[in-house]
C-alpha positions, 0 to 999 in steps of 0.5 A, a space after each residue: 500500500 502506498 503512503 500518502 504524501 504530506 500534501 495529500 495528508 494535509 488535503 485529506 485532513 482539511 476535508 475531514 475537518 471541514 465536515 466537523 461540527 463544533 459546539 462551543 461552550 457559548 453555543 451550548 449555553 445558548 441552546 441550554 438557555 433556550 431549553 430552560 426557557 420552555 418551562 415544560 418539565 423536559 425539553 430537547 432539541 435535535 442538533 444534527 442527524 448523520 448516517 447512523 447517529 444524531 446529536 441532541 441537547 436535553 433538559 429535565 426539571 423532573 423525573 422522566 419516564 423509563 425508556 428502552 431503545 431497541 436499536 439505539 444506544 445513548 451517550 449522555 454528557 452531563 452539562 449542568 446539574 445532577 441526577 440519578 439514573 437507573 440502568 437495567 432492571 425491568 420496566 414497569 408499565 412498558 408500552 411501545 410509543 413508536 417502532 423500537 421505542 418503549 416507555 414505562 412508568 418506572 424501573 424495578 431493580 437496576 443499578 442507580 448511578 449518580 450523575 453530575 456535570 462533566 460525567 459521561 454515560 453510555 447506555 447500550 441499545 436494549 437496556 432500560 433506563 430512567 433519569 431521576 431528577 429532584 424537583 427544583 434541581 434540573 439537569 441539562 445534557 448533550 446526547 449522542 444517539 447511535 442507531 443500528 445497534 
Protein backbone atom coordinates (compact mmCIF):
# COMPACT_ATOMS: atom_id res chain seq x y z
CA UNK A 1 0.00 0.00 0.00
CA UNK A 2 1.33 3.48 -0.88
CA UNK A 3 1.79 6.03 1.85
CA UNK A 4 0.05 9.39 1.47
CA UNK A 5 2.29 12.27 0.51
CA UNK A 6 2.42 15.15 3.02
CA UNK A 7 0.35 17.25 0.59
CA UNK A 8 -2.33 14.57 0.26
CA UNK A 9 -2.34 14.02 4.02
CA UNK A 10 -2.94 17.74 4.64
CA UNK A 11 -5.66 17.84 1.98
CA UNK A 12 -7.45 14.79 3.43
CA UNK A 13 -7.22 16.28 6.94
CA UNK A 14 -8.66 19.57 5.68
CA UNK A 15 -11.56 17.74 4.00
CA UNK A 16 -12.40 15.84 7.20
CA UNK A 17 -12.07 18.97 9.34
CA UNK A 18 -14.37 20.94 7.06
CA UNK A 19 -17.12 18.38 7.73
CA UNK A 20 -16.79 18.55 11.51
CA UNK A 21 -19.41 20.15 13.72
CA UNK A 22 -18.17 22.10 16.71
CA UNK A 23 -20.39 23.18 19.59
CA UNK A 24 -18.54 25.76 21.64
CA UNK A 25 -19.38 26.39 25.28
CA UNK A 26 -21.09 29.58 24.08
CA UNK A 27 -23.18 27.59 21.58
CA UNK A 28 -24.16 25.03 24.22
CA UNK A 29 -25.02 27.77 26.73
CA UNK A 30 -27.39 29.38 24.21
CA UNK A 31 -29.03 26.02 23.45
CA UNK A 32 -29.38 25.25 27.19
CA UNK A 33 -30.94 28.65 27.84
CA UNK A 34 -33.49 28.11 25.07
CA UNK A 35 -34.49 24.74 26.52
CA UNK A 36 -34.68 26.07 30.09
CA UNK A 37 -36.95 28.93 28.99
CA UNK A 38 -39.58 26.47 27.70
CA UNK A 39 -40.58 25.57 31.30
CA UNK A 40 -42.22 22.35 30.19
CA UNK A 41 -40.66 19.94 32.69
CA UNK A 42 -38.48 18.50 29.98
CA UNK A 43 -37.38 19.66 26.57
CA UNK A 44 -34.94 18.55 23.92
CA UNK A 45 -33.69 19.67 20.55
CA UNK A 46 -32.12 17.57 17.80
CA UNK A 47 -28.96 19.36 16.72
CA UNK A 48 -27.92 17.36 13.65
CA UNK A 49 -28.56 13.96 12.05
CA UNK A 50 -25.79 11.92 10.45
CA UNK A 51 -25.73 8.49 8.79
CA UNK A 52 -26.08 6.22 11.83
CA UNK A 53 -26.26 8.73 14.67
CA UNK A 54 -27.55 12.12 15.72
CA UNK A 55 -26.91 14.70 18.40
CA UNK A 56 -29.34 16.34 20.80
CA UNK A 57 -29.44 18.60 23.84
CA UNK A 58 -31.85 17.60 26.62
CA UNK A 59 -33.16 19.41 29.70
CA UNK A 60 -35.18 17.91 32.56
CA UNK A 61 -36.75 19.61 35.58
CA UNK A 62 -38.13 16.36 36.99
CA UNK A 63 -38.09 12.60 36.69
CA UNK A 64 -38.84 11.26 33.24
CA UNK A 65 -40.49 8.02 32.17
CA UNK A 66 -38.49 4.84 31.97
CA UNK A 67 -37.37 4.07 28.44
CA UNK A 68 -35.78 1.42 26.28
CA UNK A 69 -34.47 1.95 22.75
CA UNK A 70 -34.33 -1.39 20.96
CA UNK A 71 -31.91 -0.24 18.23
CA UNK A 72 -30.29 2.93 19.58
CA UNK A 73 -27.53 3.40 22.13
CA UNK A 74 -27.44 6.62 24.17
CA UNK A 75 -24.36 8.56 25.18
CA UNK A 76 -25.04 11.37 27.66
CA UNK A 77 -22.58 14.12 28.56
CA UNK A 78 -23.89 16.00 31.60
CA UNK A 79 -23.52 19.72 31.01
CA UNK A 80 -25.20 21.16 34.09
CA UNK A 81 -26.88 19.83 37.23
CA UNK A 82 -27.04 16.36 38.67
CA UNK A 83 -29.40 13.39 38.74
CA UNK A 84 -29.62 9.69 39.43
CA UNK A 85 -30.01 7.33 36.51
CA UNK A 86 -31.29 3.78 36.84
CA UNK A 87 -29.78 1.36 34.34
CA UNK A 88 -31.08 -2.17 33.74
CA UNK A 89 -33.78 -3.87 35.74
CA UNK A 90 -37.33 -4.33 34.49
CA UNK A 91 -39.58 -1.62 33.10
CA UNK A 92 -42.94 -1.17 34.84
CA UNK A 93 -45.91 -0.36 32.63
CA UNK A 94 -43.90 -0.68 29.41
CA UNK A 95 -45.67 0.22 26.19
CA UNK A 96 -44.48 0.89 22.67
CA UNK A 97 -44.61 4.58 21.70
CA UNK A 98 -43.21 4.03 18.21
CA UNK A 99 -41.33 1.21 16.48
CA UNK A 100 -38.31 0.24 18.58
CA UNK A 101 -39.18 2.65 21.42
CA UNK A 102 -40.67 1.61 24.76
CA UNK A 103 -41.72 3.86 27.64
CA UNK A 104 -42.88 2.97 31.12
CA UNK A 105 -43.69 4.45 34.49
CA UNK A 106 -40.62 3.24 36.40
CA UNK A 107 -37.95 0.55 36.71
CA UNK A 108 -37.81 -2.30 39.23
CA UNK A 109 -34.29 -3.24 40.21
CA UNK A 110 -31.47 -1.92 38.09
CA UNK A 111 -28.35 -0.06 39.12
CA UNK A 112 -28.58 3.51 40.43
CA UNK A 113 -25.77 5.78 39.27
CA UNK A 114 -25.24 9.37 40.41
CA UNK A 115 -24.51 11.79 37.55
CA UNK A 116 -23.06 15.29 37.80
CA UNK A 117 -21.70 17.92 35.42
CA UNK A 118 -18.82 16.52 33.39
CA UNK A 119 -19.91 12.86 33.65
CA UNK A 120 -20.39 10.73 30.54
CA UNK A 121 -22.53 7.60 30.39
CA UNK A 122 -23.05 5.09 27.56
CA UNK A 123 -26.31 3.11 27.60
CA UNK A 124 -26.36 0.23 25.08
CA UNK A 125 -29.41 -0.46 22.93
CA UNK A 126 -31.96 -2.69 24.65
CA UNK A 127 -31.12 -1.53 28.19
CA UNK A 128 -33.92 0.06 30.25
CA UNK A 129 -33.02 3.38 31.83
CA UNK A 130 -34.68 6.23 33.71
CA UNK A 131 -33.39 9.64 34.77
CA UNK A 132 -34.45 10.57 38.32
CA UNK A 133 -34.31 14.34 38.77
CA UNK A 134 -35.02 16.16 42.02
CA UNK A 135 -37.70 18.83 41.52
CA UNK A 136 -36.03 22.25 41.56
CA UNK A 137 -32.61 20.81 40.60
CA UNK A 138 -32.72 20.50 36.78
CA UNK A 139 -30.19 18.73 34.60
CA UNK A 140 -29.01 19.55 31.07
CA UNK A 141 -27.11 17.01 28.99
CA UNK A 142 -25.69 16.57 25.49
CA UNK A 143 -26.88 13.36 23.80
CA UNK A 144 -25.43 11.22 21.03
CA UNK A 145 -27.88 8.56 19.79
CA UNK A 146 -26.27 5.78 17.77
CA UNK A 147 -28.57 3.66 15.58
CA UNK A 148 -28.22 0.13 14.28
CA UNK A 149 -27.07 -1.48 17.49
